[in-house]
Kinemage of the C-alpha trace (Angstrom):
@kinemage 1
@onewidth
@group {chain A} dominant
@subgroup {mainchain}
@vectorlist {calphas} color= white
{ca met a 1} P 55.888 -20.073 10.792
{ca leu a 2} L 53.431 -19.667 13.781
{ca thr a 3} L 53.807 -20.254 17.753
{ca pro a 4} L 51.793 -22.542 19.130
{ca arg a 5} L 49.966 -20.086 21.500
{ca leu a 6} L 49.520 -17.476 18.337
{ca arg a 7} L 47.392 -20.449 16.743
{ca ala a 8} L 45.645 -20.978 20.233
{ca ala a 9} L 44.497 -17.131 20.419
{ca arg a 10} L 43.781 -16.883 16.458
{ca arg a 11} L 40.936 -20.166 16.427
{ca leu a 12} L 40.195 -17.978 20.145
{ca ala a 13} L 39.297 -15.315 18.555
{ca ala a 14} L 37.969 -16.228 15.235
{ca val a 15} L 35.438 -18.737 17.533
{ca ile a 16} L 34.374 -15.883 19.908
{ca ala a 17} L 33.515 -14.350 16.787
{ca ala a 18} L 31.581 -16.427 14.775
{ca val a 19} L 29.653 -16.577 18.528
{ca leu a 20} L 28.774 -12.403 17.911
{ca ile a 21} L 28.205 -12.596 14.836
{ca gly a 22} L 25.874 -15.584 15.035
{ca val a 23} L 24.125 -13.708 18.525
{ca ile a 24} L 23.852 -10.178 16.024
{ca ala a 25} L 22.052 -12.419 13.362
{ca gln a 26} L 19.353 -14.569 16.121
{ca gly a 27} L 18.120 -10.705 16.952
{ca ala a 28} L 17.995 -9.464 13.556
{ca val a 29} L 14.723 -9.226 11.049
{ca ala a 30} L 14.272 -12.553 9.555
{ca val a 31} L 13.951 -11.156 5.908
{ca pro a 32} L 12.607 -13.425 2.581
{ca ala a 33} L 16.224 -15.255 0.478
{ca glu a 34} L 16.882 -12.877 -2.050
{ca ala a 35} L 17.009 -16.389 -4.177
{ca gly a 36} L 14.624 -17.253 -5.131
{ca thr a 37} L 13.881 -20.711 -6.708
{ca cys a 38} L 15.390 -21.079 -9.969
{ca arg a 39} L 14.094 -23.932 -13.081
{ca thr a 40} L 16.744 -24.809 -14.318
{ca arg a 41} L 20.164 -27.021 -13.739
{ca gly a 42} L 22.869 -23.924 -12.567
{ca cys a 43} L 20.956 -21.642 -12.009
{ca gly a 44} L 22.392 -20.600 -9.005
{ca gly a 45} L 24.717 -21.716 -5.381
{ca arg a 46} L 25.323 -25.895 -5.329
{ca val a 47} L 26.731 -28.198 -3.585
{ca val a 48} L 28.432 -30.894 -4.263
{ca asn a 49} L 29.014 -33.989 -1.716
{ca arg a 50} L 32.793 -35.600 -1.960
{ca ser a 51} L 32.691 -36.869 1.894
{ca gly a 52} L 32.079 -39.642 3.140
{ca met a 53} L 29.298 -38.057 5.033
{ca asn a 54} L 25.456 -36.914 4.870
{ca ile a 55} L 26.014 -33.175 4.424
{ca arg a 56} L 22.637 -30.555 5.309
{ca ile a 57} L 21.637 -27.786 2.654
{ca thr a 58} L 19.240 -25.447 2.382
{ca asn a 59} L 17.420 -23.427 0.108
{ca asp a 60} L 16.652 -20.475 2.000
{ca trp a 61} L 18.811 -17.348 3.793
{ca cys a 62} L 17.005 -16.021 6.691
{ca trp a 63} L 19.707 -12.052 6.372
{ca gly a 64} L 20.085 -9.535 3.055
{ca thr a 65} L 23.927 -9.702 1.384
{ca gly a 66} L 25.655 -8.535 5.020
{ca thr a 67} L 25.329 -11.879 6.858
{ca ala a 68} L 27.444 -14.376 6.030
{ca phe a 69} L 27.034 -16.953 8.139
{ca tyr a 70} L 25.205 -18.323 10.904
{ca val a 71} L 25.935 -19.914 14.104
{ca gly a 72} L 23.281 -22.569 15.393
{ca asp a 73} L 22.549 -25.756 14.066
{ca lys a 74} L 18.748 -24.846 11.775
{ca leu a 75} L 18.066 -21.393 10.394
{ca pro a 76} L 15.192 -19.691 11.698
{ca cys a 77} L 13.640 -19.037 8.536
{ca val a 78} L 13.817 -23.331 7.411
{ca thr a 79} L 10.537 -24.346 7.855
{ca gln a 80} L 10.098 -26.950 6.041
{ca pro a 81} L 13.609 -29.083 7.710
{ca gly a 82} L 13.862 -32.548 5.750
{ca asn a 83} L 12.167 -31.986 3.020
{ca trp a 84} L 13.221 -32.380 -0.657
{ca thr a 85} L 10.982 -30.244 -2.423
{ca ala a 86} L 10.266 -27.524 -0.541
{ca asn a 87} L 10.726 -23.470 -0.479
{ca his a 88} L 11.507 -22.412 3.124
{ca ala a 89} L 13.923 -26.071 3.728
{ca asp a 90} L 16.510 -28.054 4.864
{ca ala a 91} L 18.197 -31.243 3.684
{ca glu a 92} L 20.852 -34.007 3.913
{ca leu a 93} L 23.463 -33.813 0.644
{ca pro a 94} L 24.328 -37.151 1.055
{ca ser a 95} L 27.942 -38.020 0.296
{ca gly a 96} L 28.949 -38.237 -3.313
{ca gly a 97} L 25.219 -35.981 -4.497
{ca asp a 98} L 25.011 -33.359 -6.593
{ca ser a 99} L 22.448 -30.685 -4.945
{ca ser a 100} L 22.319 -29.397 -8.435
{ca tyr a 101} L 20.493 -32.670 -9.604
{ca thr a 102} L 19.003 -33.524 -7.226
{ca thr a 103} L 15.021 -31.086 -7.018
{ca ile a 104} L 13.837 -27.506 -8.797
{ca tyr a 105} L 14.120 -26.276 -5.355
{ca tyr a 106} L 17.496 -27.150 -4.658
{ca tyr a 107} L 18.830 -26.049 -7.566
{ca asp a 108} L 19.962 -22.593 -5.902
{ca val a 109} L 21.217 -23.323 -2.110
{ca asp a 110} L 21.334 -20.651 -0.345
{ca ala a 111} L 23.677 -22.322 2.150
{ca phe a 112} L 25.489 -25.843 3.945
{ca arg a 113} L 25.759 -26.401 6.904
{ca val a 114} L 29.352 -27.194 8.808
{ca tyr a 115} L 28.831 -28.586 12.146
{ca arg a 116} L 29.650 -28.326 15.000
{ca gly a 117} L 33.101 -30.988 16.669
{ca cys a 118} L 33.635 -32.044 12.930
{ca ile a 119} L 36.891 -30.664 10.526
{ca thr a 120} L 35.086 -29.723 7.632
{ca ser a 121} L 37.130 -29.435 4.440
{ca tyr a 122} L 35.571 -28.072 1.663
{ca tyr a 123} L 36.410 -25.719 -2.079
{ca phe a 124} L 34.326 -22.040 -2.531
{ca gly a 125} L 34.070 -21.211 -5.557
{ca ser a 126} L 36.668 -21.534 -8.439
{ca ala a 127} L 39.338 -21.241 -5.409
{ca ser a 128} L 40.102 -25.138 -5.970
{ca asp a 129} L 43.224 -23.976 -4.796
{ca val a 130} L 42.630 -22.961 -1.354
{ca val a 131} L 41.227 -24.928 1.034
{ca his a 132} L 38.752 -23.877 4.047
{ca thr a 133} L 38.995 -26.034 7.391
{ca asp a 134} L 36.324 -25.577 10.167
{ca gln a 135} L 36.508 -27.243 12.746
{ca pro a 136} L 33.466 -25.063 15.162
{ca thr a 137} L 31.898 -25.750 18.322
{ca ile a 138} L 29.228 -24.498 17.613
{ca ser a 139} L 27.712 -25.312 14.183
{ca gln a 140} L 28.102 -22.975 11.009
{ca trp a 141} L 26.402 -21.610 8.387
{ca trp a 142} L 28.417 -20.608 5.481
{ca arg a 143} L 25.737 -18.794 3.026
{ca ile a 144} L 26.190 -19.566 -0.724
{ca gln a 145} L 25.807 -16.726 -2.681
{ca gly a 146} L 24.833 -15.997 -6.450
{ca lys a 147} L 26.479 -19.697 -9.030
{ca thr a 148} L 28.706 -20.377 -6.561
{ca lys a 149} L 29.883 -24.471 -6.191
{ca val a 150} L 31.212 -25.726 -3.396
{ca thr a 151} L 32.324 -28.623 -2.994
{ca ile a 152} L 32.583 -30.235 0.674
{ca thr a 153} L 36.053 -33.177 0.219
{ca ser a 154} L 36.076 -34.368 3.656
{ca ile a 155} L 34.166 -34.002 6.925
{ca arg a 156} L 35.685 -36.147 9.702
{ca cys a 157} L 34.149 -36.501 12.897
């Protein structure tokens, strides 16, 4: 059993690591997302929103395979914010929504945003027995690779 002091130290280390990765990522040269727009449901990353709030998703990722997440409210490569019918875009997936049933531009979702100050719980991929819970002090975008399905189970702000 972890002591409260050890838990706090681990949380602090995670926040520091997230900020450092974000700073490094902001200085990186943006390159096109690896995944392109595919034309059939299930061909790429997918987000299912079972929470009671909207979750922000994007069909673009600014870096190659070496970056798993980005710290910040907006991805630098998103040039079409709030757009369901364009590449290089992000949009709010409503509660009860499934990205693979929106538009062809979101048949392949590349990332989702975990809002700062909110407790977000989700399943990542086939690990439905492992619930991930994040509560960042700065918003974070988590990359979705391949045909990975992310199920957002709750968001509490």
